N, C-alpha and C positions, 0 to 999 in steps of 0.2 A: 318337423319345427325349424325356422330357419336361422342360419349362419349369427345373421342379429338378432334373433331374442336370445339364443344360446349366448351369445358374448352379456348383451344386458344383462341377465340374470348369475353371470358366475361375476363378473362386476358389482351387483348388488351382495353377491355372496360373501365375495371380497370385503365392502365393504362394513358389512354388519361385522364378519370376524375382525378387522382391523379397529374395528370400534370397540367390541369385546378386551379382545388385547390390552387395548389403550385403559381402556376403564380397567383392569386388573392392576394395568403396573402404575396405574394413577393410586389405588387406594393400597398396592402397597407401598409404594414410596411413600405416603402419606402415612400412613402406619411406622414406618421404619421413623419417619422425623420426628412425629410424636415420642416419639422413645427415645430418642435421639435428645430432642429437645430435656424432656423430663429428666433423662439422667445426668446434662446438663444442670438442670436446675438444683437438682441433689447436692451436687457435687460444688456448686455454689453456694448452698446454703450449708453445708459443712466448710467450705472455706472460711466462711461470714461469720459462723460460730466460734471459729479455732481464731482464727483476729481479733472478735473480741476478747476474749478470754487471754491472747496472748499481750492485745493492748492493756487491758485491764493491770495484768500482772507485771509490766513493765514499768507502767504507771506507779502501782506501787511502791517496786523496788526505786526506781526516780526518786519518788516521793519520801523514800524513807531515807536514801542516801543524801539528799540535795533541798529537800525541804518541799513543800507545798506552791512554792511559788512560779519554778524552776520547772516543773514534774510537766504541770500541761502546756507551759511551753516549748518545750523537751517534744514531747510525744505531739503536739498539733503542727510543730516545725517536719516531723519526722515524714506525717501525713501529707503535710502541705508540697514537700518537694517526690514526694511519691505520686501524687496527682499530678504533680507538673510532668514529671518524667511519662507518664502515662499518656497525659497530652501530646507530649513529643511524639512519641511512637505513632501514637494516631495519626498524630499530621505527617508521618514521614511514612508511614506507609499508607496512607490516599495517593504521595506524588510519586 
């Protein structure tokens, strides 16, 4: 065998092994990404449910003390301010 054919065979074997390792890394990172996304979805759902219960209890407490006219206004304004602050943080993060 000549040196050129041995070098070519070595390069082909190296390319195959790199492709195999790359595919393994890609599969492992895909699994990790899927697990992370699933965990964040569970956390997000729990936070959304707790926010709903807190909002309902706050609404009922405000409605019992101030009346049914002011309660939706107060709760709505709190969410409006929270949304505006979140939008401000997103804008600041982009810059």
